[in-house]
C-alpha positions, 0 to 999 in steps of 0.5 A: 816651247813658248807656249809650255812656258806660258802655260806653266807660268799661269799655273804656277801663280795663284792670281786670287791672292793678288786679286783680293789683296789689291787695294785698287778693288777693295772699296774703303769707306770713309769716315765722315766727321760731323761737328756742331757749332762749337766744333765738337765732334757729334757721334750717333745717339748724342743729345743736342740743343738749339743755340737760336730760335728757328722757324720751322714750316709746317711744324712747331718752332724750335726754341732756344735750348730745346733739346733733341735726343738721339740724333742720327748721322747722315751722309752729309756732314753739315746735316743731322736727323732727329725723328722726322727732322733734318737738322742743320749743325750749325744751329745746334751744339752738343751737351 
């Protein structure tokens, strides 16, 4: 009798519904908020300008008010990409 009850119990419930709806198994992506030196939120493809002169090793130095257009966001909220350079957000502001 126990065996019959157990088999019926397993067959009555469709476990696929519970498996897919369980929040533990579904990965949720956390949205990373990237902010510039003035605490404005940056988004992909924004334009930023340098707020001070920055010396760059093996490349031309960045001067104050140099523009960087079409930036890309990275996984790190303190870094952005423009062309082949990775820039720290603390030295740039959104325009």
